[in-house]
NUDOVEX-304978 format. One record per residue: residue number from 1; residue in one letter; x negated, y negated, z of N, C-alpha, C, O in turn. Coordinates in Angstrom, 1 decimal. Layout:
BEGIN
(node NUM, a, (X, Y, Z), (X, Y, Z), (X, Y, Z), (X, Y, Z)) ...
This chain:
BEGIN
(node 1, m, (-128.6, 133.9, -105.2), (-127.6, 134.8, -104.6), (-127.9, 135.2, -103.2), (-127.1, 135.3, -102.3)) (node 2, i, (-129.2, 135.4, -103.0), (-129.7, 135.8, -101.7), (-129.4, 134.7, -100.7), (-129.1, 135.0, -99.5)) (node 3, k, (-129.7, 133.5, -101.1), (-129.5, 132.4, -100.1), (-128.0, 132.2, -99.8), (-127.7, 131.9, -98.6)) (node 4, v, (-127.1, 132.5, -100.7), (-125.7, 132.4, -100.4), (-125.3, 133.5, -99.4), (-124.5, 133.3, -98.5)) (node 5, m, (-125.9, 134.7, -99.6), (-125.6, 135.8, -98.7), (-126.2, 135.5, -97.3), (-125.5, 135.8, -96.3)) (node 6, l, (-127.3, 134.8, -97.2), (-127.9, 134.5, -95.9), (-127.0, 133.4, -95.2), (-126.8, 133.5, -94.0)) (node 7, i, (-126.5, 132.4, -96.0), (-125.7, 131.4, -95.4), (-124.4, 132.1, -94.9), (-123.9, 131.8, -93.8)) (node 8, a, (-123.8, 133.0, -95.7), (-122.6, 133.7, -95.2), (-122.9, 134.5, -94.0), (-122.1, 134.6, -93.1)) (node 9, w, (-124.1, 135.1, -93.9), (-124.5, 135.9, -92.7), (-124.6, 135.0, -91.5), (-124.1, 135.4, -90.4)) (node 10, y, (-125.2, 133.8, -91.7), (-125.3, 132.9, -90.5), (-124.0, 132.4, -90.1), (-123.7, 132.3, -88.9)) (node 11, l, (-123.1, 132.1, -91.0), (-121.7, 131.7, -90.6), (-121.0, 132.8, -89.9), (-120.3, 132.6, -88.9)) (node 12, f, (-121.1, 134.1, -90.4), (-120.5, 135.2, -89.8), (-121.0, 135.4, -88.3), (-120.2, 135.5, -87.4)) (node 13, v, (-122.3, 135.4, -88.1), (-122.8, 135.5, -86.8), (-122.4, 134.3, -85.9), (-122.1, 134.5, -84.7)) (node 14, g, (-122.4, 133.1, -86.5), (-122.0, 131.9, -85.7), (-120.6, 132.0, -85.3), (-120.2, 131.6, -84.2)) (node 15, v, (-119.7, 132.5, -86.1), (-118.3, 132.6, -85.7), (-118.1, 133.7, -84.6), (-117.3, 133.5, -83.7)) (node 16, i, (-118.9, 134.7, -84.7), (-118.8, 135.7, -83.6), (-119.3, 135.1, -82.3), (-118.7, 135.4, -81.3)) (node 17, w, (-120.4, 134.4, -82.4), (-120.9, 133.7, -81.2), (-119.9, 132.7, -80.6), (-119.7, 132.7, -79.4)) (node 18, l, (-119.3, 131.9, -81.5), (-118.3, 131.0, -81.0), (-117.1, 131.7, -80.3), (-116.6, 131.2, -79.4)) (node 19, s, (-116.8, 132.8, -80.9), (-115.7, 133.6, -80.3), (-116.1, 134.1, -78.9), (-115.2, 134.1, -78.0)) (node 20, i, (-117.3, 134.6, -78.8), (-117.8, 135.0, -77.5), (-117.8, 133.9, -76.5), (-117.4, 134.0, -75.3)) (node 21, a, (-118.3, 132.7, -76.9), (-118.4, 131.5, -76.1), (-117.0, 131.1, -75.6), (-116.8, 130.8, -74.5)) (node 22, y, (-116.0, 131.2, -76.5), (-114.6, 130.8, -76.2), (-114.1, 131.8, -75.1), (-113.4, 131.4, -74.2)) (node 23, i, (-114.3, 133.1, -75.3), (-113.9, 134.1, -74.4), (-114.5, 133.8, -73.0), (-113.8, 134.0, -72.0)) (node 24, n, (-115.8, 133.5, -73.0), (-116.5, 133.3, -71.7), (-115.9, 132.0, -71.0), (-115.8, 132.0, -69.7)) (node 25, f, (-115.6, 131.0, -71.7), (-115.1, 129.7, -71.1), (-113.6, 129.6, -71.0), (-113.1, 128.5, -70.6)) (node 26, e, (-112.9, 130.6, -71.5), (-111.4, 130.5, -71.6), (-110.8, 130.2, -70.2), (-109.9, 129.3, -70.1)) (node 27, d, (-111.3, 130.9, -69.2), (-110.7, 130.7, -67.8), (-111.1, 129.3, -67.2), (-110.3, 128.8, -66.4)) (node 28, i, (-112.1, 128.8, -67.7), (-112.6, 127.5, -67.2), (-111.9, 126.3, -67.9), (-111.6, 125.3, -67.3)) (node 29, i, (-111.7, 126.5, -69.2), (-111.1, 125.4, -70.0), (-109.6, 125.4, -69.7), (-109.0, 124.3, -69.6)) (node 30, f, (-109.0, 126.6, -69.7), (-107.5, 126.6, -69.5), (-107.3, 127.5, -68.2), (-106.8, 128.6, -68.3)) (node 31, p, (-107.6, 126.9, -67.0), (-107.4, 127.7, -65.8), (-105.9, 127.9, -65.4), (-105.1, 127.0, -65.7)) (node 32, k, (-105.6, 129.1, -64.9), (-104.3, 129.3, -64.4), (-104.0, 128.5, -63.2), (-102.9, 128.0, -63.0)) (node 33, y, (-105.0, 128.4, -62.3), (-104.9, 127.5, -61.1), (-106.0, 126.5, -61.2), (-107.2, 126.8, -60.8)) (node 34, p, (-105.7, 125.3, -61.6), (-106.7, 124.2, -61.8), (-107.6, 123.9, -60.5), (-108.7, 123.5, -60.6)) (node 35, d, (-107.0, 124.2, -59.3), (-107.8, 123.9, -58.1), (-108.8, 125.0, -57.8), (-109.5, 124.9, -56.8)) (node 36, r, (-108.8, 126.1, -58.5), (-109.7, 127.2, -58.3), (-110.8, 127.4, -59.3), (-111.2, 128.5, -59.6)) (node 37, v, (-111.3, 126.3, -59.9), (-112.4, 126.4, -60.8), (-113.7, 126.2, -59.9), (-113.9, 125.1, -59.4)) (node 38, y, (-114.5, 127.2, -59.8), (-115.7, 127.1, -59.0), (-116.9, 126.9, -59.8), (-117.0, 127.4, -60.9)) (node 39, k, (-117.9, 126.3, -59.2), (-119.2, 126.1, -59.8), (-119.9, 127.4, -60.2), (-120.5, 127.5, -61.2)) (node 40, k, (-119.7, 128.4, -59.4), (-120.3, 129.7, -59.6), (-119.8, 130.3, -61.0), (-120.5, 130.8, -61.7)) (node 41, d, (-118.5, 130.1, -61.2), (-117.9, 130.7, -62.4), (-118.4, 129.9, -63.6), (-118.6, 130.5, -64.7)) (node 42, v, (-118.5, 128.6, -63.5), (-119.0, 127.8, -64.6), (-120.5, 128.2, -65.0), (-120.8, 128.3, -66.1)) (node 43, i, (-121.3, 128.3, -64.0), (-122.7, 128.7, -64.2), (-122.8, 130.1, -64.8), (-123.6, 130.4, -65.7)) (node 44, e, (-121.9, 131.0, -64.3), (-121.9, 132.4, -64.8), (-121.5, 132.4, -66.3), (-122.1, 133.1, -67.1)) (node 45, s, (-120.5, 131.6, -66.7), (-120.1, 131.5, -68.1), (-121.2, 130.9, -68.9), (-121.4, 131.3, -70.1)) (node 46, c, (-121.9, 129.9, -68.4), (-123.0, 129.3, -69.1), (-124.1, 130.3, -69.4), (-124.7, 130.4, -70.5)) (node 47, v, (-124.5, 131.1, -68.4), (-125.5, 132.1, -68.5), (-125.1, 133.2, -69.5), (-125.9, 133.6, -70.4)) (node 48, d, (-123.9, 133.6, -69.4), (-123.4, 134.6, -70.4), (-123.4, 134.1, -71.8), (-123.8, 134.8, -72.7)) (node 49, t, (-123.0, 132.8, -72.0), (-123.0, 132.3, -73.3), (-124.4, 132.1, -73.8), (-124.7, 132.2, -75.0)) (node 50, l, (-125.4, 131.7, -73.0), (-126.8, 131.6, -73.4), (-127.4, 132.9, -73.8), (-128.1, 133.0, -74.8)) (node 51, v, (-127.0, 134.0, -73.1), (-127.5, 135.3, -73.5), (-126.9, 135.7, -74.8), (-127.5, 136.3, -75.7)) (node 52, a, (-125.6, 135.4, -75.0), (-124.9, 135.7, -76.3), (-125.5, 134.9, -77.4), (-125.7, 135.4, -78.5)) (node 53, a, (-125.9, 133.7, -77.1), (-126.5, 132.9, -78.2), (-127.9, 133.4, -78.6), (-128.3, 133.4, -79.7)) (node 54, s, (-128.7, 133.9, -77.6), (-130.0, 134.5, -77.9), (-129.8, 135.8, -78.7), (-130.6, 136.0, -79.7)) (node 55, i, (-128.9, 136.6, -78.4), (-128.6, 137.8, -79.1), (-128.2, 137.5, -80.5), (-128.6, 138.1, -81.5)) (node 56, a, (-127.3, 136.5, -80.7), (-126.8, 136.1, -82.0), (-127.9, 135.5, -82.8), (-127.9, 135.8, -84.0)) (node 57, l, (-128.8, 134.8, -82.2), (-129.9, 134.2, -83.0), (-130.8, 135.3, -83.5), (-131.3, 135.3, -84.6)) (node 58, i, (-131.1, 136.3, -82.6), (-131.9, 137.4, -83.1), (-131.3, 138.2, -84.2), (-131.9, 138.6, -85.2)) (node 59, i, (-130.0, 138.5, -84.1), (-129.3, 139.2, -85.1), (-129.2, 138.4, -86.4), (-129.4, 138.9, -87.5)) (node 60, a, (-129.0, 137.1, -86.3), (-129.0, 136.2, -87.5), (-130.3, 136.1, -88.2), (-130.3, 136.1, -89.5)) (node 61, l, (-131.4, 136.1, -87.5), (-132.7, 136.0, -88.1), (-133.3, 137.3, -88.5), (-134.4, 137.4, -89.1)) (node 62, l, (-132.7, 138.4, -88.1), (-133.2, 139.8, -88.4), (-133.5, 140.0, -89.9), (-134.5, 140.5, -90.3)) (node 63, p, (-132.6, 139.6, -90.8), (-132.9, 139.8, -92.3), (-134.1, 139.1, -92.7), (-134.9, 139.6, -93.6)) (node 64, n, (-134.4, 137.9, -92.2), (-135.6, 137.1, -92.5), (-136.9, 137.9, -92.1), (-137.8, 138.0, -92.9)) (node 65, f, (-136.9, 138.5, -90.9), (-138.0, 139.2, -90.5), (-138.2, 140.5, -91.3), (-139.3, 140.9, -91.6)) (node 66, i, (-137.1, 141.2, -91.7), (-137.2, 142.4, -92.5), (-137.8, 142.0, -93.9), (-138.7, 142.7, -94.3)) (node 67, v, (-137.4, 141.0, -94.5), (-137.9, 140.5, -95.8), (-139.4, 140.2, -95.6), (-140.2, 140.5, -96.5)) (node 68, a, (-139.8, 139.5, -94.6), (-141.2, 139.1, -94.4), (-142.0, 140.3, -94.2), (-143.1, 140.4, -94.8)) (node 69, v, (-141.6, 141.4, -93.5), (-142.4, 142.6, -93.4), (-142.5, 143.3, -94.7), (-143.6, 143.8, -95.1)) (node 70, i, (-141.4, 143.3, -95.5), (-141.5, 144.0, -96.8), (-142.4, 143.2, -97.7), (-143.2, 143.9, -98.4)) (node 71, q, (-142.4, 141.9, -97.7), (-143.3, 141.1, -98.5), (-144.8, 141.4, -98.1), (-145.7, 141.4, -98.9)) (node 72, w, (-145.0, 141.5, -96.8), (-146.3, 141.7, -96.3), (-146.9, 143.1, -96.7), (-148.0, 143.2, -97.1)) (node 73, i, (-146.0, 144.1, -96.7), (-146.4, 145.4, -97.1), (-146.7, 145.4, -98.6), (-147.7, 146.1, -99.1)) (node 74, v, (-145.9, 144.8, -99.4), (-146.1, 144.7, -100.9), (-147.4, 144.0, -101.2), (-148.1, 144.4, -102.1)) (node 75, s, (-147.7, 142.9, -100.4), (-148.9, 142.2, -100.6), (-150.2, 143.0, -100.3), (-151.2, 142.9, -100.8)) (node 76, l, (-150.0, 144.0, -99.3), (-151.1, 144.8, -99.0), (-151.4, 145.9, -100.1), (-152.5, 146.2, -100.3)) (node 77, v, (-150.3, 146.3, -100.8), (-150.5, 147.3, -101.8), (-151.1, 146.7, -103.0), (-151.9, 147.4, -103.7)) (node 78, h, (-150.8, 145.5, -103.4), (-151.4, 144.9, -104.6), (-152.8, 144.4, -104.4), (-153.4, 143.8, -105.3)) 
């Protein structure tokens, strides 16, 4: 059951990250004025998406770290 919950958690965080990536790249993928897509805007969107991916990865792996710390504390007690 815990593995199913972790998979659901990873999917949830992944969908949130993909939504953020879509919002960052929306103006570049579907520009209002196609001749006004600048390299600076593309690089800025890539950096924003990379930061969002790093944060999403930390959030997704947080339950694993919490469980590891709990197991470590329990192993110290026994």
